[in-house]
C-alpha positions as CSV (number, residue, x, y, z in Angstrom):
1,X,-16.0,-14.4,-8.3
2,X,-12.8,-14.0,-10.4
3,X,-9.8,-12.0,-9.2
4,X,-10.3,-9.6,-12.1
5,X,-13.9,-8.8,-11.1
6,X,-13.0,-8.5,-7.4
7,X,-10.2,-6.0,-8.3
8,X,-12.4,-3.9,-10.4
9,X,-15.2,-3.9,-7.8
10,X,-12.7,-2.9,-5.1
11,X,-11.4,0.0,-7.2
12,X,-15.0,1.1,-7.8
13,X,-15.7,1.0,-4.1
14,X,-12.6,2.9,-3.4
15,X,-13.6,5.6,-5.8
16,X,-17.0,6.0,-4.2
17,X,-15.4,6.2,-0.7
18,X,-12.8,8.8,-1.6
19,X,-15.3,11.0,-3.6
20,X,-17.9,10.6,-0.8
21,X,-15.3,11.7,1.7
22,X,-14.5,14.7,-0.5
23,X,-18.1,15.6,-0.6
24,X,-18.4,15.4,3.1
25,X,-15.3,17.5,3.6
26,X,-16.7,20.2,1.3
27,X,-20.0,20.3,3.2
28,X,-18.1,20.5,6.5
29,X,-15.8,23.2,5.2
30,X,-18.8,25.3,4.0
31,X,-20.2,25.0,7.5
32,X,-17.3,27.2,8.7
33,X,-14.7,24.7,9.8
34,X,-11.0,25.1,9.5
35,X,-8.5,24.7,6.6
36,X,-8.0,21.0,7.3
37,X,-11.2,20.1,5.6
38,X,-10.2,22.0,2.5
39,X,-6.9,20.1,2.2
40,X,-8.8,16.9,2.8
41,X,-11.2,17.8,0.0
42,X,-8.3,18.4,-2.4
43,X,-6.4,15.3,-1.5
44,X,-9.3,12.9,-1.6
45,X,-10.6,14.4,-4.9
46,X,-7.2,13.9,-6.5
47,X,-7.0,10.4,-5.2
48,X,-10.6,9.7,-6.4
49,X,-9.7,11.0,-9.9
50,X,-6.5,9.0,-9.8
51,X,-8.4,5.8,-8.9
52,X,-10.7,6.4,-11.9
53,X,-7.6,6.6,-14.1
54,X,-6.2,3.5,-12.5
55,X,-9.4,1.6,-13.0
56,X,-9.4,2.5,-16.7
57,X,-5.8,1.4,-17.0
58,X,-6.6,-1.9,-15.2
59,X,-9.5,-2.6,-17.5
60,X,-7.4,-2.2,-20.5
61,X,-4.6,-4.3,-19.0
62,X,-7.1,-7.1,-18.1
63,X,-8.3,-7.3,-21.7
64,X,-4.8,-8.2,-22.8
65,X,-4.5,-11.1,-20.3
66,X,-5.1,-14.5,-21.7
67,X,-8.1,-16.5,-20.3
68,X,-6.7,-19.2,-18.1
69,X,-8.5,-22.2,-16.6
70,X,-8.3,-23.1,-12.9
71,X,-7.5,-26.7,-13.6
72,X,-10.8,-28.0,-12.3
73,X,-12.3,-31.0,-14.1
């Protein structure tokens, strides 16, 4: 697995985790919990959206990198 692919998969996993946490926090907040869950929802949603933007930026950046060989024969 290349470093580029690993980086993109890690970003995708991070997006799923942050947005999943936001969903959980919304559901917990609706159940009548305190304001901490609301702030957790906002923060994790912003981070998830930011990670989506970062992933798009990284994909564009990776397209400009030249293909290199590993030196294996």
